[in-house]
C-alpha positions in Angstrom: 170.6 58.6 35.5 171.4 56.6 32.4 170.0 53.3 31.1 171.9 50.6 29.3 171.6 52.4 25.9 173.0 55.6 27.4 169.6 57.5 27.5 169.6 60.2 30.2 166.7 60.5 32.6 165.9 62.9 35.4 164.3 62.1 38.7 161.8 63.5 41.2 161.2 62.5 44.8 157.6 62.6 45.9 157.0 61.6 49.5 159.0 58.4 50.1 159.2 57.5 46.4 161.8 58.6 43.7 160.6 58.4 40.1 162.0 58.9 36.7 160.3 61.8 35.0 160.6 60.5 31.5 159.2 57.3 29.9 161.7 54.6 29.2 163.4 54.6 25.8 165.7 51.7 26.0 165.8 49.0 23.3 167.9 46.6 25.5 167.3 44.9 28.8 169.6 45.8 31.6 171.8 42.7 30.8 172.5 44.2 27.4 170.3 41.7 25.5 168.1 43.2 22.8 164.3 43.6 23.2 162.6 42.5 19.9 161.3 45.4 17.8 157.9 44.3 16.4 156.6 46.5 13.6 154.0 44.3 12.0 150.6 44.8 13.7 149.4 41.2 13.3 152.6 39.8 14.7 152.3 42.2 17.6 148.8 40.9 18.6 150.1 37.3 18.8 153.1 38.0 21.1 153.5 36.2 24.4 157.1 37.3 24.6 158.7 40.7 25.1 158.3 43.3 22.3 158.5 47.0 21.7 157.6 49.6 19.2 157.5 53.3 18.7 154.2 55.1 18.2 153.4 54.9 14.5 156.8 53.1 14.3 158.4 56.5 14.1 161.4 56.7 16.5 162.6 60.0 15.1 159.4 62.0 15.8 158.3 60.3 19.0 161.2 58.7 20.9 162.6 61.9 22.6 159.3 63.1 24.0 157.2 60.0 24.5 159.6 57.1 24.8 158.8 53.6 23.7 155.7 51.5 23.9 156.3 48.0 25.4 154.1 45.0 26.0 153.7 43.6 29.5 156.1 40.7 28.8 158.9 43.2 28.8 157.8 44.2 32.3 157.6 40.6 33.4 161.2 40.0 32.4 162.3 41.9 35.4 165.2 43.2 33.3 163.8 46.3 31.7 164.5 48.8 34.5 168.0 50.3 35.0 169.9 48.8 37.9 168.6 50.0 41.2 165.2 50.7 39.8 162.0 48.7 39.0 158.6 48.9 37.3 156.1 50.1 39.9 153.5 47.7 41.3 149.8 48.7 41.3 150.2 49.5 45.0 153.1 51.8 44.3 151.0 53.7 41.8 148.3 54.2 44.5 151.0 55.5 46.9 152.0 58.1 44.3 148.4 59.3 44.1 148.2 59.6 47.9 151.6 61.4 48.0 150.7 64.1 45.5 147.3 64.9 47.0 149.1 67.7 48.9 149.2 69.7 45.6 145.5 69.5 45.0 144.7 73.0 46.0 147.2 74.4 43.4 146.4 72.1 40.5 142.8 71.4 41.2 142.8 67.7 40.3 145.0 64.6 40.7 145.3 64.2 37.0 146.6 67.8 36.6 149.1 67.3 39.5 150.8 64.5 37.6 150.5 65.7 34.0 153.1 67.7 32.1 152.4 71.3 31.1 153.0 70.6 27.4 151.9 68.0 24.8 148.3 67.5 26.0 145.3 68.3 23.8 143.2 71.1 25.1 139.9 70.4 26.9 137.0 72.6 28.1 136.2 70.2 31.0 136.7 71.7 34.4 139.7 70.2 36.2 140.8 68.2 33.2 144.5 68.0 32.2 143.9 69.9 29.0 142.1 72.8 30.7 144.5 75.6 31.8 147.6 73.5 31.5 149.6 76.2 33.4 148.3 74.5 36.6 149.6 71.1 35.6 152.6 69.2 37.0 152.8 70.7 40.5 154.3 67.4 41.6 157.1 67.4 39.0 156.0 63.9 37.7 155.7 65.3 34.1 153.4 62.6 32.7 153.1 62.9 28.9 150.4 61.5 26.6 152.3 58.8 24.7 149.3 57.0 23.3 149.0 53.3 23.0 148.8 50.2 20.7 146.0 47.8 21.6 145.9 44.3 20.2 142.3 44.5 19.1 143.2 47.5 16.9 145.7 47.4 14.1 146.7 51.0 14.6 148.1 53.4 17.1 145.9 56.1 18.8 145.7 59.1 21.2 149.3 60.2 21.3 148.2 63.7 22.4 145.3 62.8 24.7 146.1 59.6 26.6 149.0 58.2 28.6 149.0 54.7 29.9 151.7 53.2 32.2 152.2 49.6 33.0 152.4 48.2 36.6 154.2 45.0 37.4 150.9 43.6 38.9 148.9 41.0 37.1 145.1 40.9 37.4 144.4 38.0 39.8 141.3 36.8 38.1 142.7 36.9 34.6 146.1 35.5 33.6 146.0 37.5 30.4 145.8 41.0 31.9 147.9 43.4 34.1 147.1 46.7 35.8 147.9 50.1 34.5 147.6 53.7 35.5 146.3 56.1 32.9 145.6 59.8 32.3 143.4 61.5 29.7 143.4 65.1 28.5 139.6 65.5 29.2 139.5 63.9 32.7 140.5 65.2 36.1 140.9 61.7 37.5 143.6 59.1 37.5 142.3 55.9 36.0 143.2 52.4 37.0 142.4 49.7 34.6 143.6 46.2 33.5 144.5 45.5 29.9 145.7 42.5 27.9 149.4 41.9 28.3 150.0 42.2 24.6 149.0 45.9 24.7 151.7 48.5 24.0 152.0 51.1 26.8 154.6 53.4 28.3 156.8 52.5 31.3 158.0 54.7 34.1 160.4 53.4 36.8 160.7 53.9 40.5 163.8 53.6 42.6 164.3 50.5 44.7 
C-alpha cells in the first residue's frame, strides 16, 4: 500500500483488523496539501495546528525505520491516513490488544507480542520487550521504538526504548489531551495514557 508521497507500507491482519506494520512517513495530507514541518522547539510547543518533525530533525537517519513524529492536530485533520484507512480510536487499540492475546503463550507478554524483534534496547526485566527479543512480534505488528517530542521538553528522547502511537480519541475531561498507546523496552505491559495534543508521536493506521 502506498501513501500520497509514494512511501510503501506492508500490512498484517489480526483478528478482524488490518493494520499497517510501519509508522507513517508522509509529509502531505491525503489531499496533497503539505503538513507543516516545524523544527524550532519553542514554535512546536505553541502549535494548535498540524505539524510534524523527524526525531532529532534527522530524516536521513530516522525516517526509514521510525517514520515521522506528528502532533495530534494532524490526526484531527482526518486527512493524514491513506484513502481507505484511518487513525485508530482508543477502542480500536483495545481491540488489538484483545486480538493478540492468543499469542501470549509464545511471547510471554502483550508488549512482546506487538514489539518488533529489532531496534529495542535490551532489558533484564522478565517479560519485557528488551528481554530475549527473539520472542517478540508473534503477531506481526512490528512496533518500533520511535521515541517522542513532548512540549514541556525542548528535546527528543527514548528513540530506542519507547514507542507512542496516537489514537483519534480525545480525553473527555480535558480538551487539551488525547489518548495514546505506548510500549517500553523494560515493560511487559501495553500502556494507555493521555498526552497534550502538541506532543510529537508516531501514527499507525488501520483499514476502514
